[in-house]
N, C-alpha and C positions, 0 to 999 in steps of 0.2 A: 131594753132602753138603749139610747145612743151611748151613754156613759159605759154601760156594761160591755157593749160591743167594742168600744175603744180599748177598754182594759183587757178584754180577751185577746184582741189583736196585739196589744203591747206585750203580753206575756207569751203569746205564741211566737212572736218574733224573737223574744229573749231565749226561749227554749230552743228554737231552730238554730240560732247562732251559737249557742253553747254546744249543741250536739255536733254541728258541722265543724266548728273550730277545734273541738277536742279530737274529732276523728282525723282531720287533716293534719293537725300538729302531732298527734300521737300521744298527747297527755292533756291533763286538765288545765294546765296553764294556757294552752292555746285557746281553749274555750272561754276562760276568764278574760283573756285579752280581747276576743271577739265581742263578748258581752259588754265589756267596758267601753269599747268603741261604739257599740250601739247605743248605750246609755248617753254617752257624750254627744253623739250626733243624731239623736232621736228625731229631731225636727226635720232632718233631711233624709231620714231612712224610710219614712212611710208618709203617705198623704191621706191615709184613711180617716184621720180625725178632722180633716179640713174640707173634704169634698165628698159627694155621694160615691158609693161603690162603683168602681170602673172594672173593665174587663181584666186589667192586670191584677186587680185585687184577688181574682180567682186563680190566675195563672202563677202569680209570684210564689206562693207556698209550694206549688208543684215544681216550679223551677228550682227551688232550693232542694227539694227531694231528688230531682233529676241530677243536680250537681253532686249531691252526696253519693248517689248510686254510681255515677260516672267515676268519681275519685276512688270509690271502693273497688270497682272493676279494674281500674288501672293498677291499683296497689296489690290486690289479691289474685288477679287473673280472671279471665272471662269464663263463666260457666253458663249453661243454658238458662238457669233460673235468674242469674244476674243480668244477662242480656235481655231476657224477657221483661224483667222489671224496669230496666233502663228504657226499653222500647215503649212500654206503656206509660211511664212517667213523662217521656218526651212527647208522646202523642197527646196526653192530657194537658200538657203545657201549651202545645201549639194550637189546639182547637179553639179555646176561648179568646185568644189574644192574637190579633192580626200583626202586631209589631213585635211578637216574640222572636222573629228572625234576627233582630238587632241584638237581643240578649244572647242568642245562640252564636252570633258572629263573634262577640267578645270571648265566648267559650272556645271557639276555634282558634282565635288569636292566642289564647293562653296555651292551648295544646300545641300550636305551632312553635311557640317560644320554648316550651318544655321539651318538645321532641328535637328541636334544633340543637339545644344545649346538652340534653341528656339521653337522646335516642330512646324514647319510651317504648317499652314492650307492649304488645297487644293493642297498639293504637289503631290499627286497621279495624279490629273488631268493634271498638268504641265508635269510630267515625262512621262505619257502615250501618251500625245499629241506630245511631241517632239520625242519620240521613234517611234511613228507611222509614222511621217513624215520621219524620218531617214530610216526606213525599206522600205517605198515606194521609197525613193531615191536609196536605194540599189537594189531594183527590177528594177528600170528604168536604172540602170547602169549594168544590166545583172548579178546581184548577185555578185558584186565586192567582192572578198574574203577579201580585206583589210577593208571593211566596216563591214563584218560579224564578223570578229575576232578583231575588233578595241577595243581600251581601252574604248571608249565611251559606246559601247554596253555592255562590261563587267562591267563597273561601274554602268550602268543603272540597270542591272540584280541584282547586289549586293545591291544597294540602294533600289530598289523596294522590294526585299526579306526582307531587314531590316525593312522597313516601315510595311510590312505585319506581320512580326514576332512581332514587338512592339504592333501592334493593337490586335493581338491574345492574347498576354500576358496581355494587359489591359482588354480585354474581360473576361479573366479568373479571374483576380482580381476583376472586377466589379461583376461577378456572385457570387464569394465567399462573397463579402460584402453584396450583396442582400440577399443571403441565410442566412447569420448570422443575419441580421436585421429582417428578417421574423421570424426566430427562437426566437429571443429576444422579438419580439412583441407577439408571441404566448405564451411565458412563462410569460409575464407581460401584460395580456389583460386589466388590470385596469388602466395602465398608458397611459393616452391619448397622452401625449407628445411623448412617445416612439413610439407609433403606427403612429403618424403623421410624425415623423422623418423617420421611416421605409418606409412609403409610398412615401415620398419625394425622398429618395435615390433610391427606386425601379423605380420610374418614371424617374428620371434623368438617370439611367443606361439603361433604355429601350428606351429612346428617343434621346440619344446623337448621333450626326452624325459623329464625328471624335474622336475616342477614343485615338488616338495618342497624342492629345493635353493635356491629363491628365497625361501623363507619367512624373514622377518627374525627373529632370535633376540633376544627381549627378556625381561625379568623376568616380564612378564605371560604371554608364550607358554610359558615354562618352567613357571610355576605351573599354567597351564591344562593342559599336557601331563601334569604330575604328577597332578593331580586326576582327569583322565579315565582315565589309566592305572591308578591305584590303585582307582578306583571300578569299572571294568570287570573288573579282575582279581578283586576281592573278590566281585562279583556272579556271575561265572561259577563261582568256586570254591564259594560257598555254594549256588548253585542246583544245580550238578552233584552236590555231596555230598548234598544233600537228596533229589534224584531217585533217586540210586543207593543211598541209605541206607548211605553209606560213612563209617566212622570208624576205619579201619585206620591212617591216617597221623596220628591225633590225638596219638600219643606224640611225634612229631617236633615239633609245636608246643609240647607241654609241656616238651620239652628246651630249645627256644629261649626259652620264657617263663622258665624257671628261671635263665637266664644274665643276666637283668636284674633 
């Protein structure tokens, strides 16, 4: 019956928020806080009791699973099984819901903010896995132009380019430091301590796996990241929309504009 379906949906949402809140917070208190927020704001959290089932009704639970897998991968590190599960969960989320890119776009915004402030490790694995699943979903939907020119894909390109730029910038700084230490060691061959320090830094720069983690976070770097990210996202969105002659998602921006 309709009542039993609503109750099942209600407790499903409660369980999902408890699990995700506990996992992200690392303790049960985080889960209780998430569940309390859901109880307090239940009328705005789901529309399943007011209207017939929509496409997002099928994708939303999968989106919660995808978010949980993404956070677990970032926290514990990527493995083949975790990346495979993340890929499948993302693909299952994209296929039933045409407007899923807007939800994934907010996910990229969160990753951008976290990486700008804390320099997340393994972010490239997560970004590439989610984008690969998204592109496979676009192909299975016969190259849906709304997916190709979506804000998610635009923000992915911008964030991926930003991570690449920071890594190349750090490689350049690391090479300059290595060269300077080598020259210093050659000029002072009698100083054993200087030679040992030089060898340590050279070894560190040659064996580090993720140079983006060494980027110092300053107000200037945050502003630079923000300007580059917004500029590249807007450039991709405008260019792809112009080339594909797409205006189907214009009403979404009209709704957002009406809220301000």
